C-alpha positions in Angstrom: -2.0 -11.7 1.8 1.8 -11.2 2.0 2.1 -14.4 4.0 0.3 -16.4 1.3 2.9 -15.1 -1.2 5.9 -15.7 1.1 5.1 -19.2 2.3 6.1 -21.1 -0.8 9.4 -19.2 -0.9 10.0 -20.1 2.7 9.3 -23.7 2.0 12.1 -23.8 -0.6 14.6 -22.1 1.7 16.3 -25.5 2.2 17.3 -25.5 -1.5 19.8 -22.7 -1.0 21.7 -24.7 1.6 24.7 -26.6 0.3 24.0 -30.3 -0.3 25.9 -33.1 1.5 27.3 -30.8 4.2 26.7 -30.8 7.9 27.6 -27.2 8.7 26.6 -24.1 6.7 28.2 -20.8 7.6 26.4 -17.7 6.6 27.1 -14.0 7.5 24.3 -14.0 10.0 24.2 -17.5 11.4 25.9 -20.9 11.3 23.5 -23.8 10.7 24.5 -27.1 12.1 22.7 -30.3 11.1 23.4 -31.9 14.4 22.2 -35.5 14.3 20.6 -35.1 10.9 22.6 -36.4 8.0 22.9 -33.1 6.1 22.0 -29.5 6.6 19.6 -29.5 3.7 17.7 -32.4 5.2 17.4 -30.6 8.5 16.2 -27.4 6.8 13.8 -29.4 4.7 12.1 -30.9 7.8 12.0 -27.4 9.4 10.5 -25.8 6.3 7.7 -28.5 6.1 6.8 -27.6 9.7 6.8 -23.9 9.1 4.8 -24.3 5.9 2.2 -26.4 7.7 2.0 -24.0 10.6 1.7 -21.0 8.2 -1.1 -22.6 6.2 -3.0 -23.5 9.4 -2.5 -20.0 10.8 -3.8 -18.4 7.6 -6.7 -20.7 7.6 -7.4 -19.9 11.3 -7.2 -16.1 10.7 -9.3 -16.0 7.6 -12.0 -18.5 8.7 -15.3 -16.8 9.6 -16.9 -19.8 11.2 -16.8 -20.7 14.9 -15.3 -24.1 14.3 -11.9 -22.4 13.4 -10.9 -23.0 17.0 -10.6 -26.7 16.2 -7.5 -25.6 14.2 -5.7 -24.8 17.4 -5.0 -28.4 18.1 -3.1 -29.1 14.8 -1.2 -25.8 15.3 -0.1 -27.0 18.8 0.8 -30.4 17.3 3.0 -28.8 14.6 4.8 -26.7 17.3 5.4 -30.0 19.1 6.8 -31.6 15.9 9.0 -28.6 15.3 10.5 -28.8 18.8 11.0 -32.6 18.4 13.0 -31.9 15.2 15.0 -29.2 16.8 15.7 -31.3 19.9 16.7 -34.3 17.7 19.2 -32.1 15.8 20.7 -30.7 19.0 20.7 -33.7 21.3 19.9 -36.7 19.1 16.8 -37.8 21.0 13.2 -37.0 20.3 12.1 -36.9 24.0 10.3 -33.7 24.5 7.2 -32.9 26.6 4.3 -31.4 24.8 3.7 -29.1 27.9 7.0 -27.4 27.1 5.8 -26.5 23.6 2.7 -24.9 25.0 4.9 -22.0 26.4 5.5 -21.0 22.8 2.3 -22.2 21.0 -0.2 -20.6 23.4 1.1 -17.0 22.9 1.3 -17.7 19.2 -2.4 -18.8 19.2 -3.4 -15.7 21.2 -1.7 -13.5 18.6 -3.6 -15.4 15.9 -6.9 -14.8 17.8 -6.2 -11.1 18.1 -5.3 -10.8 14.4 -8.5 -12.7 13.5 -10.6 -10.4 15.6 -8.9 -7.3 14.1 -9.5 -8.5 10.6 -13.1 -9.2 11.5 -14.0 -11.5 8.6 -17.4 -12.4 10.2 -18.8 -8.8 10.2 -17.5 -8.2 6.7 -19.2 -11.4 5.5 -22.4 -10.3 7.2 -22.3 -6.9 5.6 -21.8 -8.4 2.2 -24.6 -10.9 2.7 -26.9 -8.1 3.7 -26.1 -6.1 0.6 -26.6 -9.2 -1.6 -29.9 -10.0 0.0 -31.1 -6.3 -0.3 -30.2 -6.4 -4.0 -32.0 -9.6 -4.6 -35.1 -8.3 -2.8 -35.1 -5.1 -4.9 -35.0 -7.2 -8.1 -37.8 -9.5 -6.8 -39.9 -6.4 -6.1 -39.3 -5.0 -9.6 -40.2 -8.4 -11.1 -43.4 -8.7 -9.1 -44.5 -5.2 -10.3 -44.0 -6.1 -13.9 -47.3 -6.2 -15.8 -48.0 -9.2 -18.0 -50.2 -7.1 -20.3 -47.3 -4.8 -21.1 -45.2 -7.8 -21.8 -47.8 -9.3 -24.2 -48.1 -6.0 -26.1 -44.3 -5.7 -26.5 -44.0 -9.3 -27.6 -46.6 -8.6 -30.3 -44.7 -5.6 -31.5 -41.5 -7.6 -31.5 -43.1 -10.3 -33.6 -44.2 -7.6 -36.1 -40.8 -6.1 -36.2 -39.3 -9.5 -37.0 -41.7 -9.9 -39.9 -41.0 -6.6 -41.5 -38.1 -6.1 -43.8 -36.1 -3.3 -42.2 -32.6 -2.1 -42.5 -30.2 -2.9 -39.7 -30.3 0.6 -38.3 -34.1 0.7 -38.2 -34.3 -2.8 -36.7 -31.8 -1.8 -34.0 -33.6 1.4 -33.3 -36.9 -0.4 -32.8 -35.4 -3.0 -30.6 -33.8 -0.3 -28.4 -37.2 1.3 -28.2 -38.8 -1.9 -27.1 -36.0 -2.6 -24.5 -36.5 0.9 -23.0 -40.2 0.3 -22.7 -39.5 -3.0 -20.9 -37.0 -1.6 -18.4 -39.3 1.3 -17.3 
């Protein structure tokens, strides 16, 4: 939940970087754009990668279906693209082996799998489905026990009440009486 709220703010992190500068010194860290034109362009490309990885990770963790493991491949690909951008900023080339990114992406995916199993969306979904099915069955049983003779008698009484000229209070009292007879 918190990650869903934080992701858009992380995406716009690049906007606090000064424009048209190559180096940005902060109290904690000095950002260097390297081979990128400006620091805000470099941070923008990194923020896109982190946003995409974050959204794919949230999707993976919250997905209850077994096909969620297909999302592992786009996550690995985003790690690869992230390392390509970092390598380009530092060295000016985009030559990086995808095997090297697996050293970081595989532990990340293992953590996602553990979190997904801890949250256990599948069992929660099954419990909810069972409760819903039980409630539907209870209502169907109540409907099947309803007698049509009682309904016809109440319908006749309702028609008689409509024809009589009653005050609002008397009309409401008789309707409530009919409703109570229907629900029992």
